[in-house]
Structure formats: C-alpha cells, structure tokens
C-alpha positions as CSV (number, residue, x, y, z in Angstrom):
1,M,118.6,133.6,113.3
2,F,116.8,130.8,115.0
3,E,113.5,132.0,113.5
4,K,115.1,131.7,110.1
5,L,116.4,128.3,111.0
6,E,112.9,127.2,112.0
7,S,111.4,128.3,108.8
8,I,114.2,126.4,106.9
9,V,113.3,123.2,108.9
10,Q,109.6,123.7,108.0
11,R,110.3,124.1,104.4
12,H,112.6,121.1,104.3
13,E,109.7,119.0,105.8
14,E,107.3,120.5,103.3
15,L,109.6,119.6,100.5
16,S,109.8,115.9,101.8
17,G,106.0,115.8,101.5
18,F,106.2,117.1,98.0
19,L,108.8,114.6,97.0
20,S,106.6,111.7,98.0
21,D,103.5,113.1,96.2
22,P,102.7,110.9,93.1
23,A,101.8,114.1,91.1
24,V,105.3,115.5,91.7
25,L,107.0,112.2,91.1
26,A,105.4,112.2,87.6
27,D,106.6,115.7,86.8
28,S,110.3,115.5,86.2
29,E,110.8,119.2,86.2
30,K,109.1,119.8,89.6
31,L,110.8,116.7,91.0
32,R,114.3,118.1,90.0
33,D,113.6,121.6,91.4
34,Y,112.2,120.4,94.7
35,A,115.1,117.8,95.1
36,K,117.6,120.6,94.3
37,E,116.0,123.0,96.9
38,Q,115.9,120.3,99.6
39,A,119.6,119.4,98.9
40,E,120.5,123.1,99.4
41,L,118.6,123.3,102.7
42,R,119.9,120.0,104.1
43,P,123.2,121.2,105.5
44,A,121.5,123.9,107.6
45,V,118.8,121.6,108.8
46,A,121.4,118.9,109.9
47,A,123.6,121.6,111.7
48,Y,120.5,123.0,113.4
49,Q,119.5,119.5,114.6
50,T,123.1,119.0,116.0
51,Y,122.8,122.4,117.8
52,Q,119.4,121.5,119.3
53,T,120.8,118.2,120.6
54,A,123.7,119.9,122.3
55,Q,121.4,122.5,123.7
56,Q,119.3,119.7,125.2
57,D,122.3,117.9,126.6
58,L,123.5,121.2,128.2
59,Q,120.1,121.7,129.8
60,E,120.1,118.3,131.3
61,Y,123.6,118.6,132.7
62,Q,122.7,122.0,134.2
63,E,119.6,120.4,135.9
64,L,121.7,117.5,137.1
65,L,124.3,120.0,138.6
66,A,121.5,121.9,140.4
67,S,120.3,118.7,142.0
68,E,123.8,117.5,143.1
69,D,125.5,118.1,146.3
70,P,128.1,120.8,145.7
71,E,130.7,118.7,147.4
72,G,129.7,115.5,145.7
73,D,132.1,113.4,143.7
74,L,130.4,114.0,140.4
75,T,130.1,117.7,140.5
76,G,133.5,118.4,139.0
77,S,132.8,116.0,136.0
78,I,129.4,117.6,135.4
79,R,130.9,121.1,135.4
80,D,133.6,119.9,132.9
81,E,130.8,118.5,130.6
82,I,128.9,121.9,130.8
83,D,132.1,123.8,129.8
84,I,132.7,121.4,126.9
85,L,129.0,121.8,125.7
86,K,129.1,125.6,126.0
87,T,132.2,125.8,123.9
88,R,130.6,123.3,121.4
89,L,127.4,125.4,121.1
90,E,129.5,128.5,120.4
91,T,131.2,126.8,117.5
92,L,128.0,125.4,116.2
93,E,126.3,128.7,116.4
94,E,129.2,130.2,114.3
95,A,128.7,127.4,111.7
96,L,125.0,128.2,111.6
97,R,125.6,131.8,110.9
98,L,127.9,130.8,108.0
99,L,125.2,128.5,106.6
100,L,122.7,131.3,106.7
101,L,124.8,133.7,104.7
102,P,123.5,134.7,101.3
103,R,124.7,132.0,98.8
104,D,125.9,132.9,95.3
105,P,123.3,131.4,93.1
106,H,125.9,130.8,90.4
107,D,128.4,128.9,92.6
108,D,127.4,125.5,91.2
109,R,127.9,126.6,87.5
110,S,130.5,126.0,84.9
111,V,132.3,129.1,83.6
112,I,133.4,130.9,80.5
113,M,137.0,132.0,81.1
114,E,138.4,134.9,79.1
115,I,142.2,135.8,79.3
116,R,143.4,138.9,77.5
117,A,146.9,140.3,77.3
118,G,147.2,143.9,78.6
119,T,150.0,146.3,78.8
120,G,153.4,144.8,78.1
121,G,153.2,143.6,74.4
122,D,154.7,140.1,73.7
123,E,155.5,139.6,77.4
124,A,152.0,140.2,78.4
125,A,150.9,137.7,75.7
126,L,153.3,135.1,77.1
127,F,152.0,135.6,80.5
128,A,148.4,135.2,79.4
129,G,149.5,131.8,78.1
130,D,151.1,131.0,81.4
131,L,148.0,131.8,83.3
132,F,145.8,129.7,81.0
133,R,148.2,126.8,81.6
134,M,148.0,127.5,85.3
135,Y,144.2,127.3,85.4
136,G,144.3,124.2,83.1
137,R,146.4,122.4,85.7
138,Y,144.2,123.5,88.5
139,A,141.2,122.4,86.6
140,E,142.8,119.0,86.0
141,S,143.4,118.6,89.8
142,Q,139.6,119.4,90.3
143,R,138.6,116.9,87.6
144,W,137.1,119.7,85.5
145,R,137.0,119.7,81.7
146,V,138.5,122.6,79.8
147,E,137.6,123.4,76.2
148,V,139.1,126.2,74.2
149,L,136.4,128.2,72.4
150,S,138.6,130.8,70.8
151,V,142.2,131.6,70.8
152,N,144.4,134.4,69.2
153,P,148.0,133.3,69.4
154,T,151.2,135.2,68.9
155,E,154.3,134.4,66.9
156,T,156.3,134.2,70.1
157,G,154.2,131.5,71.6
158,G,151.9,133.7,73.7
159,M,148.2,134.5,73.5
160,K,146.7,137.8,72.8
161,E,143.3,136.4,73.9
162,I,141.9,133.0,74.7
163,V,138.3,132.1,75.6
164,A,137.6,128.7,77.2
165,S,134.8,126.9,78.9
166,V,135.5,125.1,82.2
167,D,132.9,122.4,83.1
168,G,132.5,120.6,86.4
169,Q,131.3,120.8,89.9
170,Q,131.5,124.1,91.9
171,V,133.7,125.7,89.2
172,Y,132.4,129.2,89.6
173,S,132.6,129.0,93.4
174,K,136.4,128.5,93.1
175,L,137.4,130.5,90.1
176,K,135.3,133.5,90.6
177,W,138.0,135.2,92.6
178,E,140.3,135.2,89.6
179,S,138.4,138.1,87.7
180,G,140.5,141.2,87.5
181,T,144.0,142.4,86.5
182,H,146.9,140.1,87.1
183,R,150.3,141.9,87.1
184,V,153.6,140.1,86.4
185,Q,157.1,141.3,87.2
186,R,159.9,139.3,85.6
187,V,162.8,139.4,83.1
188,P,161.5,138.6,79.7
189,A,163.3,136.0,77.6
190,T,164.1,138.7,75.0
191,E,165.6,141.1,77.6
192,T,169.4,141.0,77.1
193,Q,170.3,143.3,80.1
194,G,168.4,141.4,82.7
195,R,165.9,144.2,83.5
196,I,162.7,143.3,85.1
197,H,159.5,144.3,83.1
198,T,156.0,144.7,84.5
199,S,153.1,143.5,82.3
200,A,149.4,142.9,82.8
201,V,146.8,140.4,81.9
202,T,143.0,140.7,82.5
203,V,141.0,137.6,83.4
204,A,137.2,137.4,83.3
205,I,135.3,134.5,84.9
206,L,131.8,134.4,83.7
207,P,129.2,131.9,85.0
208,E,127.6,130.0,82.2
209,A,124.2,131.2,81.4
210,E,121.3,128.8,80.8
211,E,118.7,129.7,78.2
212,V,116.1,130.3,81.0
213,D,118.4,132.9,82.4
214,I,118.8,135.0,79.2
215,D,116.1,135.6,76.7
216,I,117.6,136.6,73.4
217,D,115.5,137.8,70.7
218,P,116.8,136.3,67.3
219,A,115.9,139.6,65.7
220,D,118.7,141.2,67.8
221,L,121.3,138.9,66.4
222,R,123.4,139.2,63.3
223,I,125.4,136.2,62.3
224,D,128.2,136.4,59.8
225,V,130.3,133.6,58.5
226,F,133.8,133.8,57.0
227,R,136.8,131.7,56.4
228,S,138.9,130.7,59.3
229,S,142.4,132.0,59.6
230,G,143.8,129.8,62.4
231,P,144.3,126.2,63.1
232,G,141.5,123.7,62.4
233,G,142.5,121.0,59.9
234,Q,142.3,120.6,56.3
235,S,139.2,122.7,55.7
236,V,140.8,125.9,57.1
237,N,140.7,128.6,54.5
238,T,138.6,126.5,52.1
239,T,135.1,126.8,53.7
240,D,133.2,129.5,55.5
241,S,133.3,127.8,58.9
242,A,134.2,130.7,61.2
243,V,131.3,132.6,62.8
244,R,130.8,136.1,64.2
245,V,127.7,136.7,66.3
246,T,126.8,140.4,66.9
247,Y,124.1,141.2,69.5
248,E,122.5,144.6,69.2
249,P,119.2,144.8,71.1
250,K,116.8,147.3,69.8
251,D,115.7,148.5,73.3
252,R,119.4,148.9,74.5
253,K,121.4,151.1,72.2
254,D,124.2,151.2,74.7
255,L,124.6,147.5,74.6
256,R,126.7,145.7,71.8
257,I,128.4,142.4,72.1
258,V,130.5,140.7,69.5
259,V,131.7,137.1,69.7
260,T,133.9,135.3,67.1
261,C,134.6,131.6,67.1
262,Q,136.6,129.8,64.4
263,D,138.3,126.9,66.3
264,E,136.0,124.2,64.9
265,K,135.9,123.0,61.3
266,S,132.0,122.9,61.5
267,Q,130.1,126.2,61.2
268,H,127.3,124.8,63.3
269,K,129.7,124.0,66.2
270,N,131.3,127.5,66.0
271,R,127.9,129.1,66.0
272,A,126.9,127.1,69.2
273,K,130.1,128.0,70.9
274,A,129.7,131.7,70.0
275,L,126.2,131.8,71.3
276,K,127.4,130.0,74.6
277,V,130.0,132.8,75.1
278,L,127.4,135.5,74.3
279,R,124.9,134.3,76.9
280,A,127.7,134.3,79.5
281,R,128.8,137.8,78.6
282,L,125.2,139.1,78.6
283,L,124.5,137.5,82.0
284,D,127.7,139.2,83.3
285,V,126.5,142.5,82.0
286,L,123.1,142.1,83.7
287,E,124.5,140.9,87.0
288,S,127.0,143.8,87.1
289,Q,124.1,146.3,86.7
290,R,122.1,144.5,89.4
291,Q,125.1,144.3,91.8
292,A,125.7,148.0,91.2
293,Q,122.4,148.8,92.7
294,L,123.1,146.7,95.8
295,S,125.9,148.8,97.5
296,E,125.6,147.1,100.8
297,Q,126.1,143.7,99.2
298,R,128.9,145.1,97.2
299,R,130.7,146.1,100.4
300,A,130.4,142.5,101.8
301,Q,132.5,141.1,99.1
302,I,136.4,141.0,98.9
303,G,136.5,142.5,95.4
304,S,134.1,143.8,92.8
305,G,135.3,141.4,90.1
306,D,135.9,144.5,87.8
307,R,138.6,143.5,85.3
308,S,140.2,147.0,85.8
309,E,140.9,146.2,89.4
310,R,144.5,145.0,90.0
311,I,144.0,141.8,92.2
312,R,147.3,140.0,92.1
313,T,151.0,140.5,91.5
314,Y,153.3,137.7,90.4
315,N,156.9,138.6,91.2
316,F,159.2,136.0,89.6
317,P,162.7,137.2,90.8
318,Q,161.4,136.9,94.5
319,S,159.2,133.9,93.7
320,R,156.4,136.0,95.4
321,I,152.8,136.1,94.7
322,T,150.6,138.8,96.5
323,D,146.9,139.0,96.5
324,H,146.1,142.7,97.1
325,R,142.4,142.2,98.0
326,I,143.2,140.3,101.2
327,H,146.9,141.3,101.7
328,L,148.1,137.8,101.4
329,T,151.7,137.2,100.2
330,L,153.1,133.7,99.4
331,Y,156.6,132.8,98.5
332,K,155.7,129.8,96.5
333,L,155.2,131.2,93.0
334,E,156.4,128.2,91.1
335,Q,153.9,125.9,92.9
336,V,151.1,128.2,92.2
337,M,152.0,128.5,88.5
338,E,151.9,124.7,88.4
339,G,148.3,124.9,89.3
340,N,148.4,124.7,93.1
341,L,145.8,127.3,93.7
342,G,144.1,125.7,96.7
343,E,145.7,127.9,99.3
344,L,144.7,131.1,97.5
345,V,141.2,129.9,96.8
346,E,140.7,128.9,100.5
347,A,142.1,132.2,101.9
348,L,139.9,134.2,99.5
349,S,136.8,132.2,100.4
350,L,137.4,132.7,104.1
351,A,137.9,136.3,103.7
352,D,134.7,136.7,101.8
353,R,132.7,134.8,104.4
354,A,134.3,136.9,107.3
355,A,133.3,140.1,105.4
356,K,129.8,139.0,104.9
357,L,129.5,138.0,108.5
358,E,130.7,141.4,109.6
359,A,128.3,143.0,107.3
360,V,125.4,141.0,108.8
361,A,126.5,141.7,112.3
362,S,126.6,145.5,111.6
C-alpha cells in the first residue's frame, strides 16, 4: 500500500511540474487532462501527508518515553499521547485503503435514466411515474437538471416508458445503484376489494457517453423521420419532426439498438437527443461485456446492475422499503418516495466499499 502511495505522491509532483510548463499552459487539452488527474490524486496525497505527520509524532513520543524516568511526572501523559496517536494512525490507514480502492471512471458523469413498466399493467405504469417523480425530487435536492428525452404515457396517468437525462455533479456515483427491478406492493386505485397487487418496474442508469468513448460509424446508422404522435405544440402531426435512429454495425450482427425521440418540435433536436441516448446505451453494452470478463471485480460489487435483478421492494401497506442487495429495511417509504434517497445511497455506497476492501484483503 505504501509503495503505491509513494508512486502517487511522485506522480502528483510530476504533474505540478507539467502544470507550470509554458508549453502545457498553451495546450488547453493537455492542461485540462493534467489538472483533472492531479485533482483526482490530491485527496490521497493529502491523507498520506497527514499519516506521515502522525507517524513522525508517534516516533518522537516513543523516543521521549524511552528517555524519561519510568516514575517521572510526564510518563503517564506521554503514554496517553502514544495511545491516541496509535488509534489515529489506524483510522488514517483505513482511510488510505479506501482512497486506493479502484474508482469507477464514470462516477463524475451525468446519466441517461430509463424507466419501464414491467409486470402489472396499469399499476406498473403508475409506479413507473411515481419512481420518475421520486428521482426528480432527489435530483432537485442535489441541484441536478432533469430533461425528459422520450415518454410513452398511459391514459391512466402512468408511464409505460420514460427516458431522461440527469445532468450535474457526481450523478452516476449516486444513481448507479438504482439499476435493476423495483417491485411494488400496494392496493391499486382501481381495486375495489382492497387486495394488494404486486407489480414491477425496471430502471436503467447509463453513464452518458462522450464522443471519444464511442466511435460510431455513420454507415452503421439508419435515421428515419415521421410525424410525432405525442405532446409537442402546434406542429405535432403536421411536420415530420420525430426521429428514429437504428444502429446496426456491420461487424456485430448480434447488436441492434433502436432509439426514438419525438418530444421536441425540431427534427434536429430530436436527432441530437436520440444519438445521445444511443451512445449511452452502446457504452452500457460495451461496459457490460468488459465487466463480464472481470469476475473478480464483479464479486466486489454489491449488485451486477442487471435490470433483471430484483433490487428493491416498496411495500405501501407497511410503509416499508427493502433493498435486497444489502438486506436493508427502512420504515419510511413516504419520505423515500418524496425524494429522500440519501440514507439508501449512503448505505449502498458503504456496502460497496466494504465489499471491495474485503476483496482486496483476500
């Protein structure tokens, strides 16, 4: 661990030199990349410096204790300081281990959120809408911006499917735990006998892909335009503003992705939104394939993120919410549905770090 920390300190110092080089200062791309790398290393460097200072203080107190008369007046105070420093060093060492854990490269990114009604008909569609509103309130508390890219509403006020972008700081790091199947148990408004129904909704949280991440050959794209069928203003049903993008790479016959966007009155805006979703979905496919090959890393995560995996149950009659991955149950369903996801997010993050630490230790 300490060899790794020394190499991080050396790299941090090397980057400081680069950032004062006039040639780098004149190159905005290099300047940005170096500054970003140094910012990522800074927490580990600062923590290691604090650890080294505490280690030096401990050594000085131990030397002082060795030179003191065992019966002297200061001996007890020195021993107390040594005990305090030893405890502090243990805490600092644990913090350093956490800082050295592999960092998800997508944590800083914005996301594409896809919510789809599963089993349960209208009730599932209503719950899909409830989940979207829950995430919207949480996003508002985090000062993130939510933009609907595509929505397929139902006559009962629910949503068969909704796709939205969520932009802001550390969005993926907090929302990535939401990918999977969300099960709801409640009495539907249409149920006359008061029976509890069980429905399901799938959620996908995809980190937004930058163009440098995904190289899409325009020859692999088919773009169709047609008249919108949903809300969108006076031009709906009068102009071909809706866009359907079909991605069929010639070298991957098993891969086909279709994205439709019709929320904007402008064909160009719909096209840009559809390509944005396409890049995110394609990045998700490639990442899933890469992760499948890293079984050890897979075991160090609290959930695979597979949308077929049941991750959470929302039981309305008991006001109970249970996350099955970490066996956490909270009796505050109403607060969670109002967007208070902080306790769940923190618990999932801690469980993930603990699992990774255990994997590194073994």
